[in-house]
N, C-alpha and C positions, 0 to 999 in steps of 0.2 A: 810276688814281691813288687812293692809299689815305690815310686818316687814320692818322698814325704817332705812336706814343708818343715824345715828345721828353724830353730830360733836365730841361728847365726849363719852367715855365709862363710864357707871355707876361704882362707886367705890365698887363693890361687887364681883369682879372676885376672885375665890378661889385660894388657893396656888397651885392647879394643873396647873394653867396657869400663872406663874410668869412673863412671857414675855408680857402678854396682859395688857397693861396699856397705859395711854394717852401719856407718854413720848416716847414710841416706835412707835407711829402711824406715818406713812408717807402717804401723799396725793399724789396719782400717777394718771396720765392721762389714759383714756381709748382710745385706737386706734381702729377704726372700719375697719373691713374686711368683705366682702360679704360672705366669706366661713365660718366665725366663727359662732359657734352654742351656743345658750343660755344654761346656766347651764352645760357646758362641758369644763371647763377651762383647764383640763389636755390635752385633744385632741387639743384644740385651740392653746395652748402654744407650744405643740410638733410640730404641723403643721407649726407654725411660725418659730421655730428654724430650722426645716428641710429645709425650703425654704429661710430664710433670715439670719440665724445665731443667735447669742445671746445664753444665757443660761437660763435654767428654775430656777425660784425662788419660793419656797413654803413659805407660810405664812398664816395669818388669816385675814378674814374680819369679821365685826360685824354689827349687826342691832338689833333693839329693837321693841317690840310690846308695844307701849305706854311706860309707865314706870313700866311695870310689868314683862316683859320677855326679856332676852338678849340671842341672838343667835350668836354663834361663829362658823364660817365655814372655814375650811381649803381651801386655794385658790392658784392657780398656775399662776404666771405672768412671764414676760420676764425681764431679766437683760441684757442690751446692753453692748457693748465693753467698754463704758465709765462708767459702773457701775450704770447707771440710770435705774430705774424700770418703766414699763408700763404694762397695762393690755390689752389683745386682746379678751376678752370675753364680749359680749354685756351685758349691764346692763338690769335688769328687768324693771327698771324705766327709761323712755326715757329722763328725764331731767338730769340724772346723767352723767356728763362728766369726773368725777374722782371717785376713790374709796379710802377709808381709809384702809390702808394695814399695817400689822405688820409682817415683815420677821421672819421666824422661820425654821431653817435648821433641826430641830429635828422631824418634822412631818413625819409620816410613811404612805405610800399609801398601800391600800389593794385591790386587784382585780381591779385595775384601779380607785378605789374610794378614796376620801379623807374624813376624819372624820368631824363631826359637833357635837356641844353640845348646849343644851339650858339650861339656868340658871335662876331660879326665882330671880327677883329683890326685890320683896316684900314678906313678910311673910304671905302667904295665902295658904290654903290647895288645892284649885282648881288650882291655878297657879303652885304650886309644883307638882301636879299630871300631868298637861299638860307638864311641863318641862321633867318629867320622861318618859312620853309617846314619846315625840320627840326624846329623847336620845335612847330609846328602838328601835324606828323605824330606827334610824341611825345605831344602832348596828346590826340589821337584814340586813339592806341594804348593809353593808360593807362585808357581806359574799358572795355576788354574783357579777358577772362581771359587769363592768360599761356599757357593751353592752346590758345588760338586764334591763328592766324598772320595778320598783316596785312602781310606782306612785299610783296605785289603785288596787282594788280587782279583776279587770278583766285582770290583767297582765298574760301573757302567760308563765312567768317564773315558773319553777318547783321548788317550795319551799319544804323543808322538812315538815313533818307533824307538828313538833313543831313550826317551823317558820310560817307556815300557820295559826296556831291557834293564835300565837302572833299578826300577822298582822290583822287578823279578829278582835281581841280584841281591838287593837290600833285604827282602823278605827271606830269601834263602839263607843269607849269612846270619840274620837275626835268629832264625830257627836253629842254626848250627852252633851259635855262640851262647844262647840264652842261659843254659844250665851252668856253664862255666862262669859267666858273668855274675849270675845270681849267687853262686857259691862264694865268689870273691867278695861280693857285697855283704853277704851274711857274716862272713868272718871278720868284716871290718867294723861291725857295729860296736859302739861303746855302751856301757850299761845305762847311761842317762839319755841316749838318743831315743827319739820317738820310734816306736816299733814299726817295722816294715809292713805289718799286716793292716795298717791304717786303723788300729783300734783307738789311737789317741793316747795310749799308755806308753810309759818308758819301756825300753827293750828289756831291762832287768826284771820288770814286773809282768812281762807278757810272754813273748815267744822264745826267750833265752833258753 
């Protein structure tokens, strides 16, 4: 089950993110380049501006797991000389030709990494715990260079003892909770939501 970019943001965004609302959303195209790397928007955008010009523009992308979790991820795109925005980072879902993007010049980069946050949409203890775990994972991740991978427990990155314990706990709890969280997410889907399988089809015409 995947986090999927939906057309609208749920109306639960906390005051911490006043800019993240449906009024500020821009739909911008994805331009494909063979050299662009998935999940590396900073490097992709910098490579583009170094070779073709334009300026870097930071902002937010959002996606949801059913109607239970909202993930907000800082993202870097290109602003051309005419002020138009476009993305040069490949989408994780092949059907996506555009992204929903909210410009925000206040975003701060740490160690070449951009922040992300996960917010519960529903009032549920399991969902709230999962959201806290994802935020803790992002917090640890931001401490280390973007050239280092923290994707799993086999990572060669030298973590501090404290961070190593945190990551071990996070992965353990993810493993323990994932089936229950996915079941809650599956039961939350509405017929017109984009399907969780990343087909690009509506749920009612796909995995329902």
